[in-house]
C-alpha positions in Angstrom: 129.0 175.5 120.5 127.8 178.9 121.7 124.8 180.9 120.6 127.1 183.1 118.5 128.7 180.2 116.8 125.3 178.7 116.0 124.1 182.0 114.4 127.3 182.3 112.4 127.0 178.7 111.1 123.4 179.2 110.1 124.2 182.5 108.4 127.1 181.0 106.4 125.5 177.6 105.6 122.6 179.3 103.8 124.6 181.9 102.0 122.1 184.5 103.1 121.9 188.0 101.5 123.0 191.2 103.1 119.3 191.9 104.1 119.3 188.8 106.3 121.9 190.0 108.8 123.3 188.0 111.6 121.1 190.0 113.9 118.0 188.8 112.0 119.2 185.2 112.2 119.8 185.6 115.9 116.3 186.9 116.5 114.9 183.9 114.6 117.0 181.4 116.7 116.0 183.2 119.9 112.3 183.1 118.9 112.5 179.3 118.1 113.9 178.5 121.5 111.5 180.9 123.3 108.5 179.1 121.6 109.8 175.7 122.6 110.4 176.8 126.2 107.0 178.4 126.4 105.4 175.2 125.1 106.9 173.1 127.8 106.0 175.7 130.5 102.3 175.9 129.5 101.6 172.4 128.2 99.6 170.1 130.4 100.6 166.5 130.9 98.7 163.5 132.1 99.7 160.6 134.1 100.6 158.5 131.1 101.8 161.2 128.7 104.0 164.2 129.2 104.4 167.1 126.7 107.0 166.4 124.1 108.6 168.3 121.1 109.8 166.2 118.2 112.0 167.5 115.4 112.2 164.7 112.8 115.7 163.4 112.3 117.1 165.4 115.2 115.3 164.0 118.2 112.6 164.4 120.9 112.5 166.6 124.0 110.1 165.5 126.7 109.2 167.0 130.0 109.8 164.7 133.0 108.9 165.1 136.6 111.5 163.9 139.1 110.3 162.8 142.6 112.0 163.7 145.8 115.1 161.6 146.4 117.8 161.1 149.0 121.3 162.3 148.5 124.4 163.0 150.6 126.2 166.2 151.3 129.7 165.4 149.8 131.5 167.5 152.4 129.9 166.1 155.6 128.4 162.9 154.3 125.0 163.6 156.0 121.9 162.6 154.2 119.8 165.3 152.5 116.5 165.3 150.6 116.8 166.6 147.0 113.4 168.2 146.2 111.1 167.2 143.3 111.7 169.1 140.1 110.7 169.2 136.5 113.3 168.7 133.8 113.7 167.8 130.1 115.0 164.6 128.6 116.3 164.2 125.1 116.3 161.2 122.9 118.3 161.6 119.6 116.5 160.7 116.4 117.7 158.0 114.0 119.3 160.5 111.6 121.3 162.1 114.4 122.4 158.8 115.7 123.6 157.7 112.3 125.6 160.9 111.9 127.2 160.5 115.3 128.2 156.9 114.6 129.4 157.1 111.0 132.9 155.9 110.4 
C-alpha cells in the first residue's frame, strides 16, 4: 500500500465531509508518522530498555541497536565488516495476528 492509497482508504472509510479533504487527511497522516519518528530519534534508552511505541491491537515498534558484524561481498567473496546501526523492530499485536490468520 502506498501513502496515497492509505489516505484514500482513511478518507473513504470514515465518510468524511467535504471540509475534511484528502489533503487534510494526508497532513494528519504525515504528522502522525513524523511524531513517531521524532520520538525514536530523541528518546533515550538504557541498557535494559529501549524506546518503544505501542498501538494497542496493532503492534509495538521498538528501537534496536545492531552491533558490528561480519559479512561477505557477494561479488568477490571477500569478508567485510558491516558497521553498527540503529533500526526498528515490529511485533504485531494480538488483534492484528488474529486478523492475519483468520480463515
